[in-house]
C-alpha positions in Angstrom: 30.5 -84.4 -188.6 29.8 -84.2 -184.9 32.0 -82.6 -182.4 31.4 -83.4 -178.1 29.8 -80.4 -176.3 31.3 -79.8 -172.8 29.2 -80.8 -169.8 31.0 -79.3 -166.6 29.0 -81.2 -164.2 30.0 -84.5 -165.3 30.3 -87.1 -168.4 27.2 -86.2 -170.3 29.0 -85.3 -173.6 26.3 -84.9 -176.2 27.1 -84.4 -179.9 26.2 -81.1 -181.5 24.9 -81.9 -184.9 24.8 -80.2 -188.1 21.3 -79.7 -187.9 21.7 -77.7 -184.4 25.1 -75.7 -186.3 22.6 -75.0 -189.1 19.9 -73.3 -186.6 22.7 -71.3 -185.0 23.6 -69.9 -188.2 20.3 -69.1 -189.3 19.5 -67.3 -186.2 22.8 -65.4 -186.2 22.2 -64.4 -189.9 18.5 -63.0 -188.8 20.0 -61.1 -185.8 22.6 -59.5 -188.1 20.0 -58.7 -190.7 17.7 -56.9 -187.8 20.8 -55.2 -186.7 21.4 -54.0 -190.3 17.9 -53.0 -190.8 17.7 -51.0 -187.4 21.1 -49.5 -188.8 19.8 -48.5 -191.9 16.6 -47.0 -190.6 18.1 -44.9 -187.8 21.3 -44.0 -189.3 20.4 -43.9 -192.8 21.5 -40.3 -193.5 25.0 -41.3 -191.9 25.5 -44.3 -194.6 24.6 -41.9 -197.2 26.7 -39.0 -196.0 29.5 -41.2 -194.4 31.1 -41.8 -197.7 32.4 -45.3 -198.8 33.6 -46.7 -195.4 29.9 -46.7 -193.8 28.7 -48.2 -197.1 31.3 -50.9 -197.1 30.8 -51.8 -193.4 26.8 -52.0 -194.0 27.1 -53.7 -197.2 29.5 -56.4 -195.4 27.1 -56.9 -192.8 24.4 -57.8 -194.8 26.7 -60.1 -197.1 27.8 -61.7 -194.1 24.1 -62.2 -192.6 22.9 -63.5 -196.0 25.6 -66.1 -196.4 25.2 -67.4 -192.8 21.3 -67.9 -193.3 22.1 -69.7 -196.8 24.7 -71.8 -195.0 22.7 -72.4 -192.1 19.6 -74.0 -194.5 22.2 -76.0 -196.5 23.8 -77.5 -193.2 20.1 -77.9 -191.8 19.0 -79.6 -194.9 21.6 -81.9 -195.3 20.9 -85.7 -194.7 22.8 -87.6 -192.1 23.4 -91.0 -193.6 
């Protein structure tokens, strides 16, 4: 499935492919994992001492990042007929 990308300068509407969408998901997931790693390294004491809320937020961040990376690889590997 392709969608049209808006071009403010004129009628050059280019389709956004699943391959490009997959790359975007992978990059977003990697950025979230890097942020989670930095958060875990520099604020690790707060995660351990902060109780369940900080652990849940940290876990959800890592889970969403891994899901985005996985989904990105699936979209990127999908063959276009």
